[in-house]
Structures are given as structure tokens and as C-alpha cells.
C-alpha positions as CSV (number, residue, x, y, z in Angstrom):
1,M,90.1,-3.6,-65.9
2,H,90.0,-2.5,-69.5
3,G,88.5,-4.7,-72.2
4,E,86.3,-7.7,-72.5
5,V,86.9,-10.9,-70.5
6,R,85.9,-14.2,-72.2
7,L,86.0,-17.2,-69.9
8,V,86.9,-20.2,-72.0
9,D,87.4,-23.9,-71.6
10,D,90.4,-24.0,-73.9
11,V,92.5,-20.9,-74.4
12,A,94.2,-22.2,-77.6
13,V,90.9,-22.9,-79.3
14,A,89.5,-19.6,-78.3
15,F,92.6,-17.9,-79.5
16,A,92.3,-19.4,-82.9
17,E,88.7,-18.3,-83.1
18,T,89.6,-14.8,-82.1
19,V,92.4,-14.6,-84.6
20,A,89.9,-15.7,-87.3
21,E,87.5,-13.0,-86.1
22,S,90.1,-10.4,-86.4
23,Y,91.2,-11.6,-89.8
24,R,87.6,-11.5,-91.2
25,G,87.2,-8.0,-89.8
26,R,90.5,-6.6,-91.1
27,P,90.1,-3.3,-93.0
28,G,92.5,-4.2,-95.8
29,R,93.5,-7.2,-97.9
30,G,96.6,-8.0,-95.9
31,F,96.7,-9.0,-92.2
32,S,99.3,-7.7,-89.7
33,F,99.7,-9.9,-86.6
34,A,102.2,-9.3,-83.7
35,L,103.2,-12.5,-81.9
36,S,104.1,-13.2,-78.3
37,G,106.2,-15.7,-76.4
38,G,105.8,-18.2,-73.5
39,S,104.3,-21.6,-73.0
40,T,100.7,-20.4,-73.5
41,A,101.6,-18.7,-76.8
42,R,103.3,-21.9,-78.0
43,R,100.1,-23.9,-77.4
44,C,98.1,-21.2,-79.1
45,Y,100.3,-21.2,-82.2
46,E,100.5,-24.9,-82.4
47,F,96.7,-25.1,-82.5
48,L,96.3,-22.2,-84.8
49,G,98.8,-23.5,-87.3
50,S,97.0,-26.9,-87.6
51,W,93.5,-25.7,-87.2
52,P,91.4,-27.2,-90.0
53,D,88.8,-24.4,-89.8
54,S,91.2,-21.6,-90.2
55,P,90.1,-18.9,-92.8
56,I,93.6,-17.2,-92.7
57,D,95.5,-16.8,-95.9
58,W,99.0,-17.0,-94.5
59,M,100.5,-15.7,-97.8
60,A,98.6,-12.5,-97.2
61,T,99.8,-12.2,-93.5
62,E,102.7,-10.2,-92.1
63,L,104.1,-11.3,-88.8
64,Y,105.6,-8.9,-86.3
65,W,106.7,-9.4,-82.7
66,G,105.5,-7.7,-79.5
67,D,108.7,-8.4,-77.6
68,E,111.9,-10.3,-77.9
69,R,114.8,-11.3,-75.7
70,C,118.1,-9.9,-76.7
71,V,119.5,-13.2,-77.9
72,P,120.1,-14.6,-81.4
73,L,116.9,-15.6,-83.3
74,D,117.9,-19.2,-83.2
75,H,118.5,-19.2,-79.4
76,P,116.2,-21.5,-77.4
77,D,114.8,-18.5,-75.5
78,S,114.0,-16.5,-78.6
79,N,110.3,-15.7,-79.2
80,Y,111.1,-15.8,-83.0
81,R,112.3,-19.4,-82.6
82,L,109.2,-20.3,-80.6
83,A,107.0,-19.0,-83.5
84,A,109.1,-20.7,-86.1
85,E,108.7,-24.0,-84.4
86,A,105.1,-23.7,-83.2
87,L,103.5,-21.9,-86.2
88,L,105.7,-21.3,-89.2
89,A,106.8,-24.9,-89.4
90,T,103.2,-25.9,-89.9
91,V,101.8,-23.1,-92.1
92,G,104.8,-23.2,-94.3
93,G,105.2,-19.5,-95.2
94,V,103.8,-16.1,-94.8
95,H,103.8,-12.9,-96.9
96,A,106.5,-11.3,-94.7
97,L,108.3,-11.7,-91.4
98,F,109.6,-8.8,-89.3
99,P,111.4,-10.3,-86.3
100,M,112.8,-8.0,-83.6
101,R,116.6,-8.1,-83.8
102,A,118.6,-7.2,-80.7
103,E,121.5,-6.0,-82.8
104,D,119.3,-3.4,-84.5
105,G,118.0,-1.9,-81.3
106,A,114.6,-0.4,-80.6
107,D,114.8,2.5,-83.1
108,A,114.8,0.2,-86.1
109,Y,111.5,-1.5,-85.0
110,Q,110.1,1.9,-84.0
111,L,110.6,3.1,-87.6
112,L,109.0,-0.1,-89.0
113,L,105.9,0.3,-86.9
114,T,105.7,4.0,-87.5
115,S,105.6,3.4,-91.3
116,L,103.1,0.6,-90.8
117,G,100.6,2.6,-88.9
118,N,98.4,0.1,-87.2
119,L,98.6,-3.6,-86.5
120,D,95.5,-5.7,-87.1
121,L,96.1,-7.9,-84.1
122,V,98.5,-7.9,-81.2
123,H,98.8,-11.0,-79.1
124,L,100.0,-10.6,-75.4
125,G,100.4,-13.0,-72.5
126,L,100.3,-12.5,-68.8
127,G,103.2,-13.3,-66.5
128,A,102.8,-14.6,-62.9
129,D,104.2,-11.2,-61.9
130,A,101.4,-9.5,-64.0
131,H,103.9,-8.3,-66.7
132,T,102.8,-8.3,-70.3
133,A,105.0,-8.2,-73.4
134,S,108.3,-7.3,-71.7
135,L,106.8,-4.6,-69.6
136,F,107.9,-5.7,-66.1
137,P,106.9,-4.2,-62.7
138,G,109.1,-1.2,-62.0
139,S,110.9,-1.4,-65.3
140,P,112.0,1.7,-67.3
141,A,109.7,1.1,-70.4
142,L,106.6,1.5,-68.3
143,D,107.3,5.3,-68.3
144,A,108.1,5.6,-72.0
145,D,106.6,8.7,-73.6
146,A,103.6,8.6,-75.9
147,G,105.8,8.7,-79.1
148,R,107.9,5.8,-78.1
149,L,106.4,2.6,-79.6
150,V,109.3,0.2,-79.0
151,A,111.8,0.3,-76.1
152,E,114.7,-1.6,-74.7
153,N,113.9,-2.9,-71.2
154,I,115.1,-5.1,-68.3
155,D,113.4,-6.7,-65.4
156,P,114.6,-4.9,-62.3
157,S,113.8,-7.9,-60.1
158,G,116.2,-10.1,-62.1
159,L,113.6,-12.8,-62.4
160,H,113.7,-12.6,-66.2
161,R,117.4,-12.6,-67.0
162,H,117.7,-11.4,-70.6
163,A,117.5,-7.8,-71.7
164,R,114.5,-7.2,-74.0
165,L,113.0,-5.3,-76.8
166,T,109.3,-4.6,-76.3
167,L,106.3,-2.7,-77.5
168,T,105.4,0.0,-75.1
169,Y,101.9,0.8,-74.1
170,A,101.7,3.2,-77.0
171,G,103.0,0.4,-79.3
172,I,100.4,-2.0,-78.0
173,A,97.7,0.6,-78.6
174,R,98.6,0.5,-82.3
175,G,96.7,-2.8,-82.4
176,R,93.2,-2.6,-83.7
177,T,92.6,-5.7,-81.6
178,V,94.7,-6.8,-78.6
179,V,94.1,-10.4,-77.4
180,V,95.6,-11.4,-74.0
181,T,95.8,-15.2,-73.3
182,V,95.8,-16.3,-69.7
183,A,95.9,-20.0,-68.8
184,G,96.6,-22.0,-65.7
185,E,96.3,-21.7,-61.9
186,E,99.8,-20.1,-61.7
187,K,98.3,-17.0,-63.4
188,A,95.3,-16.7,-61.1
189,E,96.9,-14.2,-58.7
190,A,98.2,-12.0,-61.6
191,F,94.8,-12.0,-63.3
192,D,93.0,-11.2,-60.1
193,A,95.3,-8.2,-59.7
194,V,94.4,-7.0,-63.2
195,R,90.7,-7.6,-62.7
196,R,90.8,-5.6,-59.4
197,G,92.5,-2.7,-61.2
198,A,95.8,-3.0,-59.2
199,D,98.7,-1.0,-60.4
200,V,100.4,-3.8,-62.3
201,P,101.8,-3.6,-65.9
202,A,99.1,-5.7,-67.6
203,A,96.3,-3.6,-66.1
204,H,97.4,-0.6,-68.1
205,V,97.0,-2.2,-71.6
206,R,94.7,-0.1,-73.8
207,A,93.6,-0.4,-77.4
208,E,90.6,0.0,-79.7
209,Q,89.5,-3.5,-78.6
210,V,91.1,-5.6,-75.9
211,I,90.0,-9.2,-75.4
212,W,91.1,-11.3,-72.4
213,L,90.8,-15.1,-73.0
214,V,91.0,-16.6,-69.6
215,D,90.6,-20.3,-68.7
216,H,88.8,-21.5,-65.5
217,A,92.0,-22.2,-63.6
218,A,93.3,-18.7,-64.2
219,A,90.0,-17.1,-63.4
220,G,90.1,-18.6,-59.9
């Protein structure tokens, strides 16, 4: 597998510390941070937002998204809504928000990221089927060309019912640091596939620095 594996007792705590590490090492004055979705991400953001030791100046932080379901931003399944509830409600405000909007399509977010250049931090999760972002096994976005940073995608298995917007592998690689959070026994099989180098979506993540934060249950 690609990247550094950190076996941790508490993924949310380790995530906050890794975000702080990235923030302190950022090359500019601002901080660009792409968010994820899912139950592990919710726990991570809830802890990060209330973390008393946080060094992050949220008013210098720009928030982006690594993937989004094609639903309204206030929909219960929206990754934007998750972040609004778990993080933004606590930190109060940030310098700028750049949600993925289904009605704008992939090209609008493609232009945004192209103009940005690099993201300081990209947060990813790991699905039980070893997907990451919204890059599902057998899905069209896995084969996006190197110039395509954001793509529309679906899950061919039908397990995940909403159409998606997602960073591609090339989009993820724009992150100076990519942190993947993996928690719970239900993720053990997927993480084992990644660790063995199986041909699953999450195993193909590449970036300047990739950090896997894995709890004991997921590590098996």
C-alpha cells in the first residue's frame, strides 16, 4: 500500500492532531482543507471543532469537499450538511466555503480546483467495499484521465443510491497531505485489501504524503 499507517487508539483524536500537523506545516498563510462524509468523518469533525488544543485559525481556513451526493445541501444525506452540523456549528465561521453543488456539475468544481492549485489537506474515508471519496469499485470515475480532477460518478452495484460528484485520483493527488481515517471492525476487510495491495479503489490513492489513521478494530 502507499503511504504511512498510524495505528491509533482513537481515530478522531489522531485526526485532530494530524490536521494540526498539516496546519502548522502549510506553505502559506491560509489553509485549504477538503472534507469527507460518513460516520467516522462526523466523529472526527465533532472532536476537531471542540478540541481545546487546536492551533487552527478557522478564519484563515478555506473548506472544500472531496465528494458530495447529488442532493440539496440541506438534505440529510449531504456531506455539506454533515460538516455544517459537526464542525461549522462549533467553530462558528471560516474564511470561505466551497461546497460541491450537484446543479453546477463537475466542471465548475474542476475550474475551482484548477485555479487553486493545491489543497493543503484532503480528508478521505474508507468504505466497507474499499471505496474512497465516491470512487466505487467498477465505477466510471476510476478511469478518468489525468487532467480530470472532479467527475460525476455512480456506484454500479447500486449499494450507494445517490449519483455523486467526486475528486478523481488526480484531484486527490492535489492534496499536499491526504489523511484517510479508518475505524471499526466493519472496515477490517476493506483495510486488509488495501494493505495487501489488492485492486480496490482506495489502494490507488497517491499524493505527496498519505497518512492512514487506523484503529485497532479496523487493523484486525
